[in-house]
TORLO-641825 format. One record per residue: x, y, z of N, C-alpha, C in turn; residue in three letters. Coordinates in steps of 0.1 Angstrom, whole numbers, padded with zeros to 4 digits, always signed. Example, Ala and Ser with C-alpha at 12.3 -4.5 7.8 and 13.67 -1.06 7.14 Angstrom:
+0132-0057+0078+0123-0045+0078+0132-0033+0078ALA +0128-0022+0071+0137-0011+0071+0129+0000+0079SER 
***
This chain:
+0154+0297-0381+0158+0307-0390+0174+0307-0391UNK +0180+0306-0379+0195+0306-0379+0200+0294-0387UNK +0194+0282-0385+0199+0271-0392+0196+0272-0407UNK +0185+0278-0411+0182+0280-0425+0192+0289-0432UNK +0196+0300-0424+0206+0309-0429+0220+0303-0431UNK +0223+0294-0421+0235+0287-0421+0236+0277-0433UNK +0225+0270-0436+0224+0261-0447+0225+0268-0460UNK +0219+0280-0461+0219+0288-0473+0234+0293-0476UNK +0240+0297-0465+0254+0302-0466+0263+0290-0470UNK +0261+0278-0465+0269+0266-0469+0267+0263-0484UNK +0254+0264-0488+0251+0261-0502+0258+0271-0511UNK +0258+0284-0508+0265+0294-0516+0280+0291-0516UNK +0286+0288-0504+0300+0285-0504+0304+0273-0512UNK +0295+0263-0512+0298+0251-0520+0297+0255-0535UNK +0288+0264-0539+0287+0268-0553+0299+0275-0557UNK +0304+0284-0549+0316+0292-0553+0328+0282-0554UNK +0329+0272-0546+0339+0262-0547+0338+0254-0560UNK +0326+0251-0564+0324+0244-0576+0328+0252-0588UNK +0324+0265-0588+0328+0274-0599+0343+0276-0600UNK +0350+0277-0588+0364+0278-0588+0371+0266-0594UNK +0366+0254-0590+0372+0242-0595+0369+0241-0610UNK +0357+0245-0615+0354+0245-0629+0363+0254-0637UNK +0368+0265-0631+0377+0274-0639+0391+0269-0640UNK +0395+0259-0632+0409+0254-0633+0411+0247-0647UNK +0402+0237-0651+0404+0232-0664+0403+0242-0675UNK +0394+0252-0673+0393+0263-0683+0407+0270-0684UNK +0413+0272-0673+0427+0279-0673+0436+0270-0681UNK +0436+0257-0679+0445+0248-0686+0442+0248-0701UNK +0429+0249-0704+0425+0249-0719+0430+0261-0725UNK +0428+0273-0719+0433+0286-0725+0448+0285-0726UNK +0455+0280-0716+0470+0279-0717+0474+0271-0729UNK +0468+0259-0731+0471+0251-0742+0468+0258-0756UNK +0457+0265-0756+0453+0272-0769+0463+0283-0772UNK +0468+0290-0762+0477+0301-0764+0491+0295-0769UNK +0495+0284-0763+0508+0278-0767+0507+0273-0781UNK +0496+0266-0784+0494+0260-0798+0493+0271-0808UNK +0484+0281-0805+0481+0291-0815+0492+0302-0817UNK +0500+0305-0807+0510+0316-0808+0524+0311-0806UNK +0525+0298-0801+0539+0293-0800+0547+0299-0789UNK +0541+0306-0779+0549+0313-0769+0552+0302-0758UNK +0562+0305-0749+0566+0296-0739+0555+0293-0729UNK +0555+0281-0723+0545+0276-0715+0542+0285-0703UNK +0553+0289-0696+0552+0298-0684+0545+0311-0688UNK +0549+0317-0699+0542+0329-0703+0528+0327-0707UNK +0525+0316-0713+0511+0312-0716+0502+0310-0704UNK +0508+0305-0693+0501+0303-0681+0496+0316-0675UNK +0505+0326-0675+0501+0339-0669+0492+0346-0678UNK +0494+0345-0692+0484+0351-0701+0470+0346-0700UNK +0469+0332-0698+0456+0326-0697+0450+0330-0683UNK +0458+0331-0673+0453+0335-0660+0446+0349-0661UNK +0452+0358-0669+0446+0371-0670+0433+0370-0677UNK +0430+0359-0684+0417+0357-0691+0407+0351-0682UNK +0412+0341-0673+0404+0334-0665+0399+0342-0653UNK +0407+0350-0647+0403+0357-0635+0391+0366-0637UNK +0391+0374-0648+0378+0382-0650+0366+0374-0652UNK +0368+0362-0660+0356+0354-0662+0351+0348-0649UNK +0360+0344-0640+0356+0338-0627+0349+0349-0619UNK +0354+0361-0619+0347+0372-0611+0333+0375-0617UNK +0332+0375-0630+0319+0378-0637+0309+0366-0634UNK +0315+0354-0632+0306+0343-0629+0297+0345-0617UNK +0302+0352-0607+0294+0356-0595+0282+0364-0599UNK +0284+0373-0608+0273+0382-0613+0263+0373-0621UNK +0268+0364-0629+0259+0355-0636+0250+0347-0627UNK +0256+0341-0616+0249+0333-0607+0238+0342-0600UNK +0241+0354-0596+0231+0362-0590+0220+0366-0600UNK +0224+0368-0612+0214+0371-0623+0204+0359-0624UNK +0210+0347-0624+0202+0335-0626+0192+0333-0614UNK +0197+0337-0602+0189+0336-0590+0177+0345-0591UNK +0179+0357-0596+0168+0367-0598+0160+0365-0610UNK +0164+0355-0619+0157+0353-0631+0154+0338-0632UNK +0145+0333-0624+0142+0319-0623+0137+0313-0636UNK +0140+0300-0638+0136+0293-0650+0120+0293-0651UNK +0115+0298-0662+0100+0300-0662+0093+0287-0666UNK +0081+0286-0660+0071+0275-0663+0058+0281-0665UNK +0052+0282-0677+0058+0277-0689+0070+0285-0694UNK +0077+0280-0704+0089+0286-0709+0085+0299-0717UNK +0093+0310-0716+0089+0322-0722+0101+0328-0730UNK +0098+0334-0742+0108+0339-0750+0115+0351-0743UNK +0108+0358-0735+0114+0369-0727+0126+0365-0719UNK +0125+0353-0714+0136+0347-0706+0148+0345-0715UNK +0146+0340-0727+0157+0338-0736+0163+0352-0740UNK +0155+0362-0742+0160+0375-0746+0168+0381-0735UNK +0164+0379-0722+0171+0385-0711+0185+0378-0711UNK +0186+0365-0713+0199+0359-0713+0208+0362-0725UNK +0202+0365-0736+0209+0369-0748+0216+0382-0745UNK +0209+0392-0739+0215+0405-0736+0225+0403-0725UNK +0223+0395-0715+0232+0393-0704+0245+0386-0710UNK +0244+0377-0719+0255+0370-0725+0264+0380-0733UNK +0257+0389-0740+0265+0399-0748+0272+0408-0738UNK +0265+0412-0728+0272+0421-0718+0283+0414-0711UNK +0282+0401-0708+0293+0393-0701+0305+0393-0711UNK +0302+0390-0723+0313+0389-0733+0321+0402-0735UNK +0313+0413-0735+0319+0426-0737+0327+0430-0725UNK +0321+0429-0713+0328+0432-0701+0341+0423-0699UNK +0339+0411-0702+0351+0401-0701+0362+0406-0710UNK +0359+0410-0722+0370+0414-0731+0376+0427-0726UNK +0368+0437-0722+0373+0449-0717+0382+0447-0705UNK +0378+0438-0696+0385+0435-0683+0399+0429-0687UNK +0399+0420-0697+0412+0414-0701+0421+0425-0706UNK +0416+0434-0714+0424+0445-0719+0429+0454-0708UNK +0421+0457-0698+0425+0466-0687+0436+0459-0679UNK +0435+0446-0677+0445+0439-0669+0458+0439-0677UNK +0457+0436-0690+0469+0436-0698+0476+0450-0698UNK +0468+0460-0699+0473+0474-0699+0481+0477-0686UNK +0475+0472-0675+0481+0474-0662+0494+0466-0661UNK +0494+0454-0666+0506+0446-0665+0517+0451-0674UNK +0514+0455-0686+0524+0460-0695+0528+0475-0693UNK +0520+0482-0686+0522+0496-0684+0519+0505-0695UNK +0512+0500-0705+0507+0508-0716+0494+0503-0721UNK +0486+0511-0728+0473+0508-0733+0474+0496-0742UNK +0467+0485-0739+0468+0473-0747+0453+0468-0750UNK +0451+0466-0762+0438+0460-0766+0441+0445-0770UNK +0435+0436-0763+0438+0422-0766+0430+0418-0779UNK +0438+0418-0790+0432+0415-0803+0433+0400-0806UNK +0445+0394-0804+0446+0380-0806+0441+0375-0820UNK +0433+0365-0820+0428+0360-0832+0416+0368-0838UNK +0412+0379-0830+0402+0387-0834+0392+0390-0823UNK +0387+0403-0823+0377+0406-0813+0365+0397-0813UNK +0360+0394-0826+0348+0386-0827+0350+0373-0820UNK +0361+0366-0822+0364+0353-0815+0364+0355-0800UNK +0369+0365-0795+0369+0368-0781+0355+0369-0775UNK +0347+0377-0783+0333+0378-0778+0325+0365-0779UNK +0328+0357-0789+0321+0344-0790+0325+0335-0779UNK +0338+0336-0775+0343+0328-0764+0336+0333-0751UNK +0334+0346-0750+0328+0351-0738+0313+0346-0737UNK +0306+0346-0748+0292+0341-0748+0292+0326-0744UNK +0302+0318-0749+0303+0304-0746+0305+0303-0731UNK +0314+0311-0725+0317+0310-0711+0304+0313-0703UNK +0297+0323-0707+0284+0327-0701+0274+0315-0700UNK +0273+0309-0712+0264+0297-0712+0268+0286-0702UNK +0281+0284-0702+0285+0273-0692+0282+0277-0678UNK +0285+0290-0674+0283+0294-0660+0268+0294-0658UNK +0259+0299-0667+0245+0299-0665+0239+0285-0663UNK +0244+0276-0671+0239+0262-0670+0243+0256-0656UNK +0255+0259-0651+0259+0254-0638+0250+0261-0627UNK +0248+0274-0629+0240+0281-0619+0226+0275-0618UNK +0219+0273-0630+0205+0268-0629+0205+0254-0624UNK +0215+0246-0627+0215+0232-0622+0216+0232-0607UNK +0225+0241-0602+0226+0242-0587+0214+0247-0580UNK +0207+0258-0587+0195+0263-0581+0184+0252-0581UNK +0183+0244-0592+0174+0234-0592+0176+0223-0581UNK +0189+0220-0579+0192+0210-0569+0188+0215-0555UNK +0191+0229-0553+0187+0234-0540+0172+0234-0538UNK +0164+0237-0548+0149+0237-0547+0145+0223-0544UNK +0151+0213-0551+0147+0199-0549+0150+0195-0534UNK +0161+0199-0529+0165+0196-0515+0156+0202-0505UNK +0151+0215-0508+0142+0222-0499+0129+0215-0499UNK +0124+0210-0511+0111+0203-0512+0112+0190-0504UNK +0123+0183-0505+0124+0170-0498+0125+0173-0483UNK +0132+0184-0479+0133+0187-0465+0119+0190-0459UNK +0111+0198-0467+0098+0202-0462+0089+0190-0461UNK +0090+0181-0471+0082+0168-0470+0086+0160-0458UNK +0099+0159-0455+0103+0151-0444+0098+0158-0431UNK +0099+0171-0430+0094+0178-0418+0079+0176-0416UNK +0072+0177-0427+0057+0175-0426+0054+0160-0421UNK +0062+0151-0426+0059+0137-0422+0063+0135-0408UNK +0074+0141-0403+0078+0139-0389+0068+0146-0380UNK +0063+0158-0384+0053+0165-0376+0040+0157-0375UNK +0036+0150-0386+0024+0142-0386+0025+0130-0377UNK +0037+0124-0378+0039+0112-0369+0039+0116-0355UNK +0046+0127-0351+0046+0132-0338+0032+0136-0333UNK +0025+0142-0341+0011+0146-0338+0002+0133-0335UNK +0005+0122-0342-0002+0110-0340+0001+0104-0327UNK +0014+0106-0323+0019+0100-0310+0012+0106-0298UNK +0010+0119-0298+0004+0125-0286-0010+0120-0283UNK -0020+0119-0293-0033+0113-0289-0032+0099-0284UNK -0022+0091-0290-0020+0077-0286-0017+0077-0271UNK -0008+0085-0267-0004+0085-0253-0015+0090-0244UNK -0021+0101-0248-0032+0108-0240-0044+0099-0238UNK -0047+0091-0249-0059+0083-0248-0057+0072-0237UNK -0045+0066-0236-0042+0056-0226-0041+0063-0212UNK -0036+0075-0211-0034+0081-0198-0048+0085-0193UNK -0057+0091-0202-0070+0094-0198-0078+0082-0193UNK -0076+0071-0200-0083+0059-0197-0079+0055-0182UNK -0067+0057-0179-0062+0053-0165-0070+0062-0155UNK -0071+0075-0157-0078+0084-0148-0092+0080-0147UNK -0099+0077-0158-0113+0073-0158-0115+0061-0150UNK -0106+0051-0151-0108+0039-0144-0107+0041-0129UNK -0099+0051-0125-0097+0053-0110-0108+0061-0104UNK -0116+0069-0111-0126+0078-0105-0136+0070-0097UNK -0142+0060-0101-0152+0053-0093-0147+0045-0082UNK -0134+0040-0083-0129+0031-0073-0119+0038-0063UNK -0112+0048-0067-0102+0055-0059-0101+0069-0063UNK -0111+0078-0058-0111+0092-0062-0098+0099-0059UNK -0092+0097-0047-0079+0104-0044-0068+0100-0054UNK -0067+0087-0057-0057+0084-0067-0060+0090-0080UNK -0073+0091-0084-0077+0097-0096-0072+0112-0097UNK -0073+0119-0085-0068+0133-0085-0053+0133-0087UNK -0046+0124-0080-0031+0124-0082-0028+0120-0097UNK -0035+0111-0102-0033+0107-0116-0036+0119-0125UNK -0046+0126-0123-0049+0138-0131-0038+0148-0131UNK -0032+0150-0119-0021+0160-0117-0009+0155-0125UNK -0006+0142-0124+0005+0136-0132+0003+0138-0147UNK -0010+0135-0151-0013+0137-0165-0012+0151-0170UNK -0015+0161-0161-0014+0175-0165+0001+0178-0167UNK +0010+0173-0159+0024+0176-0160+0029+0169-0173UNK +0025+0157-0175+0029+0150-0187+0024+0157-0200UNK +0011+0161-0199+0005+0168-0211+0012+0181-0214UNK +0016+0188-0204+0024+0201-0206+0037+0198-0214UNK +0044+0188-0210+0056+0184-0217+0053+0180-0231UNK +0043+0171-0233+0040+0166-0246+0036+0178-0256UNK +0028+0187-0251+0024+0198-0259+0035+0208-0263UNK +0044+0210-0253+0055+0220-0255+0067+0214-0262UNK +0068+0201-0263+0079+0195-0269+0078+0195-0285UNK +0087+0203-0291+0086+0204-0306+0099+0199-0312UNK +0109+0194-0304+0121+0189-0310+0119+0175-0315UNK +0127+0172-0326+0127+0159-0331+0135+0149-0323UNK +0147+0154-0318+0155+0146-0310+0158+0154-0297UNK +0159+0146-0286+0161+0152-0272+0172+0144-0265UNK +0178+0151-0255+0187+0143-0246+0180+0132-0239UNK +0186+0121-0236+0180+0110-0229+0175+0115-0215UNK +0183+0124-0209+0179+0128-0195+0165+0135-0196UNK +0162+0143-0206+0149+0149-0208+0138+0139-0210UNK +0141+0129-0219+0131+0119-0222+0128+0110-0210UNK +0138+0107-0202+0136+0099-0190+0128+0107-0179UNK +0130+0120-0178+0122+0128-0169+0107+0127-0173UNK +0104+0127-0186+0090+0126-0191+0085+0112-0188UNK +0093+0102-0190+0089+0088-0188+0086+0086-0173UNK +0094+0092-0164+0091+0091-0150+0077+0096-0146UNK +0073+0107-0152+0060+0112-0150+0049+0101-0155UNK +0052+0096-0166+0042+0086-0171+0042+0074-0162UNK +0053+0069-0157+0054+0057-0149+0047+0060-0135UNK +0049+0072-0130+0042+0076-0118+0027+0075-0119UNK +0022+0079-0131+0008+0078-0134+0003+0063-0135UNK +0011+0054-0141+0008+0040-0142+0009+0033-0128UNK +0018+0038-0120+0020+0031-0107+0007+0034-0098UNK +0001+0046-0100-0011+0048-0093-0022+0038-0097UNK -0022+0035-0110-0033+0025-0114-0029+0011-0111UNK -0016+0007-0113-0012-0007-0111-0008-0010-0097UNK -0004+0000-0089+0001-0002-0076+0013-0011-0075UNK +0014-0021-0066+0026-0030-0065+0027-0039-0076UNK +0018-0040-0085+0019-0049-0097+0029-0044-0107UNK +0033-0031-0106+0043-0026-0115+0056-0022-0108UNK +0067-0028-0111+0080-0025-0105+0090-0020-0116UNK +0098-0011-0112+0107-0005-0122+0121-0007-0117UNK +0129-0011-0126+0144-0013-0124+0151-0005-0134UNK +0156+0006-0130+0163+0016-0140+0178+0015-0139UNK +0184+0015-0150+0199+0014-0151+0204+0022-0163UNK +0205+0035-0161+0209+0044-0172+0223+0049-0169UNK +0233+0046-0177+0247+0051-0175+0247+0066-0176UNK +0256+0072-0167+0258+0086-0167+0262+0092-0180UNK +0271+0084-0187+0276+0089-0200+0265+0089-0211UNK +0254+0081-0209+0244+0081-0219+0233+0091-0217UNK +0233+0098-0206+0222+0107-0203+0221+0119-0212UNK +0233+0123-0218+0233+0135-0227+0232+0130-0241UNK +0231+0117-0244+0230+0113-0258+0216+0116-0263UNK +0215+0117-0276+0202+0121-0282+0195+0109-0288UNK +0182+0110-0287+0173+0100-0293+0160+0107-0297UNK +0152+0101-0306+0139+0107-0310+0130+0110-0298UNK +0124+0122-0298+0115+0125-0287+0104+0115-0286UNK +0100+0111-0274+0090+0101-0271+0093+0087-0275UNK +0106+0085-0279+0110+0071-0282+0110+0062-0270UNK +0117+0066-0260+0117+0057-0248+0103+0056-0242UNK +0095+0067-0242+0081+0066-0237+0073+0056-0245UNK +0075+0055-0258+0068+0045-0266+0071+0031-0262UNK +0084+0028-0260+0088+0015-0256+0083+0011-0242UNK +0083+0021-0233+0078+0018-0219+0063+0017-0219UNK +0056+0025-0227+0042+0024-0227+0038+0010-0233UNK +0045+0006-0243+0042-0007-0249+0044-0018-0239UNK +0055-0017-0231+0057-0028-0221+0046-0027-0210UNK +0042-0015-0206+0032-0015-0195+0018-0020-0200UNK +0015-0016-0212+0001-0020-0218+0001-0035-0220UNK +0012-0041-0226+0011-0055-0230+0018-0064-0220UNK +0026-0059-0211+0033-0067-0202+0027-0067-0188UNK +0026-0055-0182+0021-0053-0169+0006-0053-0167UNK -0001-0045-0175-0015-0042-0173-0024-0055-0173UNK -0021-0064-0182-0030-0076-0182-0028-0086-0171UNK -0017-0084-0163-0014-0095-0153-0018-0091-0139UNK -0021-0101-0132-0024-0099-0118-0011-0100-0110UNK -0002-0108-0114+0011-0110-0107+0020-0097-0110UNK +0029-0094-0101+0038-0083-0103+0046-0084-0116UNK +0048-0073-0122+0057-0073-0135+0068-0063-0133UNK +0080-0067-0136+0092-0058-0135+0096-0053-0149UNK +0096-0040-0149+0102-0033-0162+0116-0029-0159UNK +0125-0034-0167+0139-0031-0167+0143-0022-0178UNK +0147-0010-0174+0150+0001-0184+0165+0004-0183UNK +0172+0002-0193+0187+0004-0193+0191+0012-0205UNK +0202+0019-0204+0208+0027-0215+0223+0028-0214UNK +0229+0027-0225+0244+0028-0225+0249+0033-0238UNK +0261+0038-0239+0267+0041-0251+0276+0030-0256UNK +0275+0026-0268+0283+0016-0274+0291+0022-0286UNK +0302+0028-0283+0309+0036-0294+0301+0048-0297UNK +0297+0049-0309+0289+0061-0314+0274+0057-0314UNK +0270+0046-0308+0256+0042-0308+0250+0043-0294UNK +0238+0048-0292+0231+0048-0280+0222+0036-0280UNK +0223+0027-0270+0215+0015-0269+0206+0016-0257UNK +0193+0017-0260+0183+0018-0249+0174+0005-0250UNK +0173-0002-0238+0166-0014-0238+0155-0013-0227UNK +0143-0018-0231+0131-0019-0222+0127-0033-0222UNK +0127-0040-0210+0124-0054-0209+0114-0056-0198UNK +0104-0064-0201+0094-0068-0190+0094-0083-0189UNK +0091-0088-0177+0090-0102-0175+0076-0107-0174UNK +0068-0101-0183+0054-0105-0184+0052-0118-0192UNK +0040-0119-0197+0036-0132-0203+0043-0134-0217UNK +0046-0123-0223+0052-0124-0237+0042-0129-0247UNK +0047-0130-0259+0039-0135-0270+0048-0140-0281UNK +0042-0147-0290+0050-0152-0302+0053-0140-0311UNK +0065-0141-0318+0070-0130-0326+0060-0128-0338UNK +0054-0138-0344+0046-0136-0355+0033-0128-0351UNK +0029-0129-0338+0018-0122-0334+0021-0107-0332UNK +0034-0104-0328+0038-0090-0327+0039-0084-0341UNK +0045-0091-0351+0047-0085-0364+0033-0083-0371UNK +0023-0091-0368+0010-0090-0375+0000-0082-0366UNK +0004-0077-0355-0005-0070-0345-0009-0057-0351UNK -0020-0051-0344-0025-0039-0349-0020-0026-0342UNK -0011-0029-0332-0005-0017-0325+0003-0008-0334UNK +0002+0005-0331+0008+0015-0340+0020+0022-0334UNK +0022+0021-0320+0033+0028-0314+0046+0025-0319UNK +0050+0012-0320+0063+0008-0325+0064+0011-0340UNK +0053+0009-0347+0054+0012-0362+0057+0027-0364UNK +0050+0036-0357+0052+0050-0359+0066+0054-0355UNK +0071+0048-0344+0085+0050-0340+0095+0046-0350UNK +0093+0035-0356+0101+0030-0367+0101+0040-0379UNK +0089+0045-0382+0088+0054-0393+0096+0067-0390UNK +0094+0072-0378+0102+0085-0375+0117+0082-0375UNK +0121+0071-0370+0136+0068-0370+0141+0067-0384UNK +0133+0062-0393+0137+0061-0408+0138+0075-0413UNK +0129+0084-0410+0130+0097-0415+0142+0105-0410UNK +0145+0102-0397+0156+0109-0390+0170+0103-0393UNK +0171+0090-0394+0184+0084-0395+0186+0075-0407UNK +0176+0073-0415+0177+0063-0426+0179+0049-0420UNK +0188+0042-0425+0191+0028-0421+0201+0027-0409UNK +0205+0039-0404+0216+0039-0394+0210+0035-0380UNK +0197+0037-0378+0190+0034-0366+0180+0022-0367UNK +0178+0015-0357+0168+0004-0358+0164+0000-0344UNK +0153-0008-0344+0147-0014-0331+0148-0029-0332UNK +0154-0035-0322+0154-0050-0321+0143-0054-0311UNK +0135-0063-0315+0125-0068-0305+0125-0083-0304UNK +0123-0088-0293+0123-0103-0291+0112-0106-0280UNK +0106-0117-0282+0096-0122-0272+0092-0136-0274UNK +0087-0142-0265+0082-0156-0266+0071-0158-0255UNK +0063-0167-0257+0052-0170-0247+0059-0173-0233UNK +0054-0167-0223+0059-0168-0209+0073-0163-0207UNK +0078-0156-0217+0092-0151-0216+0094-0136-0216UNK +0083-0129-0215+0084-0114-0215+0086-0108-0229UNK +0089-0096-0229+0091-0088-0242+0103-0079-0240UNK +0112-0078-0250+0123-0070-0250+0124-0061-0262UNK +0126-0048-0261+0128-0039-0272+0141-0031-0270UNK +0149-0031-0280+0162-0023-0279+0163-0013-0290UNK +0165-0001-0286+0166+0010-0296+0181+0013-0298UNK +0185+0013-0311+0199+0016-0315+0199+0029-0322UNK +0205+0040-0317+0204+0053-0323+0219+0058-0325UNK +0223+0062-0337+0236+0068-0339+0237+0082-0333UNK +0249+0085-0329+0251+0098-0323+0259+0107-0332UNK +0263+0102-0344+0271+0110-0353+0262+0118-0363UNK +0249+0117-0362+0240+0123-0372+0236+0137-0367UNK +0237+0147-0375+0234+0161-0371+0219+0163-0373UNK +0213+0170-0364+0198+0174-0365+0197+0188-0362UNK +0189+0195-0371+0186+0210-0369+0172+0210-0365UNK +0169+0213-0352+0156+0213-0347+0149+0226-0349UNK 
***
C-alpha cells in the first residue's frame, strides 16, 4: 500500500511538471500576441502575459481533478459532453475574472481586461480548457494502462512462483518416500528438513530476496539431499561476503542447485561435487552452480522437458527484461554449469 501511494504521488508530481512545462510555450505565445496586437514593449508584454498564464495554470489543477472524477464513458454519453461544456464555460469565466482581479491589484484600481473583447477572452479560455482536459485524459489513460500492465505482470509472476513450489515439493517428498522403507531414521530427519523448507517456501512472497536468505533456504534443501545421497553428494561453497546482500529472484539459486542435484548427482554412483559460487561484477550479481557429473549435449538440454530453468527464465524476463540472463554449458562427461547474471540497479517494489 505504501509503494502504491508513493507511485501515485510520483505520477501526480510528474503530471504537474508536464502541465507547468506546457504553460511555458503558452506564456511565450501570449507574449508574442500582445506585442503584435498592441505594440507594447516586450518586457511589459512578458509581465502582462504572465498575469494571464498564472490563473490558467492554477485552474488547470481543478480541470485535472474534474477529469479524474469524470472518467471517459464507455459507451460514450452526451451527458459527459454536457458536463465538460459547462465546466469549460466556468473555466473561461473564472479565468477572465481572475485576470481582471490580478490587474486590479497590480494597478491599484479596478480594471476590467477588455483587450480585443470579452468574447475573445472567453473563447480563449474555452480553448485552454480543452487543451488541459485533453492532457489530463491522456495522462489518466496512460496511468490506467500502466496499472493494467503491472497487474498482468504481477499475476504472471505469482503464477510462475506458484508453479515452482509444487515442483520443489514433489522432488523433496519423493526423497522422503524413498527413505522410509530403507532408512526410517533418515526419513524422519528428511521430513524435518522438508518441514523447515516448506515453511520458508510457503511464507516467502517476495519477488527478489537477498542472496543470504536464498542461500539459507538452499542449505536446508541440500541437507535434505545429503540424507538421501550420503557421501555421493559433496558441496563446495564460495560466496563472496560482498555478494550476500545482493538481490536475486526468490528460489533462483535453489532452482539451479536442484537442477544440478537431479541431473548431475542423483543418477550417479560415483561422488559428485557441486560448486556454488557468487560474486559481484560491477553492478551485476553472478551466481554459478557447477557439477562434475556426466553432463549432456547442449541440444539435449535445449530440447529437454524440464521446466525449472524455463520458469526461472520467464520470471527473470518479467523482473528484469533483457538485463538479466542465464548462461548454461555442458558436454558429455564434462558436467553442467549454469551462471545467473542479475543486475543490481533495478528497483523492485515487493
